[in-house]
N, C-alpha and C positions, 0 to 999 in steps of 0.2 A: 593452599586450600582451594578447592574447585577445579585444581588441574584435571583431575579424573572425571569430573562430571562434564567439563567443556569437551574432553577427549572423547567422551561417550557421545555427547550431543551433537558434534559436528558431522558425523556420518548419518545420523537419524535426520538431520536437517537435509541433507542431500536426499536422502529416500524420501522425505516429505516433498521436496521440490521435485523430484522424478514423478512422483504421484500426481502432483499438481500439474506438471507438464502435459502429462497424458491427458488430463481432464481438460486443460486449455485447449489442447489440439482437438478434442471432441467438440467443444464449445464453439471452435471457429468454424468446424464444418456445419454446425446448426445456425450460426449466425446470430446476431442480435436482432431484435424486433425492428422491422423497417423504419419507424420512427427516427428522424435524425437524431434527436436528443438520446435515445437510447443507443443509436450507433456509436455517437461519440463517448457516451459513457463506457462503453464496452471497450473502444479504444484505450480510454484513460485506464482501465483496468488491466489491460495487456501490458501498458506501460509500467503499472505498478508491480506486475508479476517480474518483468524484465528487471527493474531495479532492485527487487528483493533478491533474484537469483545472483545478480552480479555482485550485490553486497556480501551475500554468503560465500561466493567464490573469491573475493578479495580477501575476506577475513581469514578464510581457510588457508590461502596462500601467504599469509603473515602481514597483509597490508589492511590492518585493522582501520587506521585513520581514513583511508580511502573507501573502505566497506562502510563505515559509519556514515561518512558524507552522502552515501546514497540512500540511506534509511529515511531522510527527509523527504526526497522526491518519491520515494516508495509511498510514503503515508500521504503525501499531498496528492498524488495522482488518484489514491483511492478516495480522498475527500472530494476532489474534483468530479469523479465518477458519481458520487452520491449526489453531490450538487446538481448535476446535469439531470439526474433522475427525478429528483425529489422536490428541489427548490423551484420557487417562481421564477423561471428564466426566459419567459416569453420575450420580454423587452430584449434581452441580449440576443436571443435567436433571430428577433426581427432584424436587428442590426447585422447579424452575420448573414441573413438570406439576401439582404440588399447591398452588401459590400461589393458585390462582383467579384472580379479577380483580386485576390488579396496579395498584396505586394509587401515588402519589408517594412515600409512606413505605414501601411494600413493595418498591418497585424497588431501592432502596438495598440490601436484603438478597439481591438476587439478581444483583448486579454481577459480572462475570467477575473473575478474579485479575489482580494487576498484570502487566505485559508481561513483567518479569524472571521472575516465576513461571510464566507460561505457557510461556516459552522453555524453562526448566528441565524442565517437564512433557513439552514436545515432545522433549527430548533423550532421554527414556526411552521414546518412542513409536515408531511405524513410519513416522513422516514422514520424506521424502527427505532423508538427511544432507546432500546438497550443497546443497540450498536452505537448510537450517537453518545451514549454516556461512555462506553469504552473508548471511543475514539477521542473524546475530550480529556479523559483521564490520561491517556496516551500521550497526548499533546501536553498536558500540564506537566507530566513527569519529565518528558524528553526535550521540550522545545529549546531551553537554553543551550543543552548539548548540541541538538540539531544545527543551531545557528552558528555555533563555534566551529564544528566540523565542516559545514558546507561552505563557511566563509574562511576557513583556515585560521580561525581564532585562536585565543591564548590556551583554552582547554585543549584544543586539537595539538598545538605546538608542543606544550608541556608533556602532555600524555604520549605523543609520538616519541619524544626524547627519553623519557624514563620507562616507557613500556606500559602495558595494560595489565591490570590484575585479571586474572582468568574469570572472575566472579562478574566483572564489568562487561566481558565480551559474552559470557553465558546469559546474563540477563538481557542483554541488548538482543541477542539473538532469539530469545524465546518471545519477547514482545514483539519483535519484528514478523515473526511467525504468527503471531496472532493477527497482525495486520494482514498478511498473506492469506490467512485463512478466511477472514472477513472478506477480502478481494475476491476469494473464490465464490463466496456466497452471492456477491453482487454479479459477477459474471454470469454465474448459473441463472439468477433471475431474470437477467436483461435477455435471455435466450427466448423467455416466455413458456419454457417446457419445464413443468414441475418436476419430471423425473430427472433433470439435470442436477437437482439438489442431492440426489442420492448419494453419489460419490463423494461429496462434500461431508455428509452426516459420517459416513465410513472413515473419512480421513480424520474428522475429529476424534473418532474413538480410536484409531490405529495410532494417531501421533499425538496422543493426549499428553505424553510426556514432553512435548515441545511447544506446547501451548498453554501459556499461564493465564491468558484471559478468556479465551474462547474454549468453553468446556463442551463435551458431548452431551 
């Protein structure tokens, strides 16, 4: 069961990522708003896109465990981008701006908070509530599996040995496609151009079969 659904979904995912890649290229030409926090948030979104695409490619090539392991940094890079945009990060940026040349020892002192702390800070911010709700739900459903795959835990060890049910891969891909779609919204907003959102709206409509959370 779900073998046919997964077989149909994979090429659609690649079509969606081709669409997103073209949009990302256009956004990079527009560039983010000059303010440092927005430029850093934009780069965090670029990382999220790269992790998502790499995850899809690994899964399509039969390396599901490695693909699943990249879903956590895909999600966390998106959260970090929203945190940089919306949370009260003034103290963190002050530390960053006075740090001078950052070396391997200093960089540890400048690390952003843990994801749970970022989400709590975002709940007190002006970040869109409906997006935060989706991201919190996603974390609640996937966090244990994320930890296992990222750290090569028992779930990853057992699943890699016995193989994955097609439905597990099918659901994981669609959920992470939703993260990718939210990331496209964030990147578009960061340019400051309202028209940059239009391709994202088209994407939601055209790839609705790939997106279980974000709807048109």
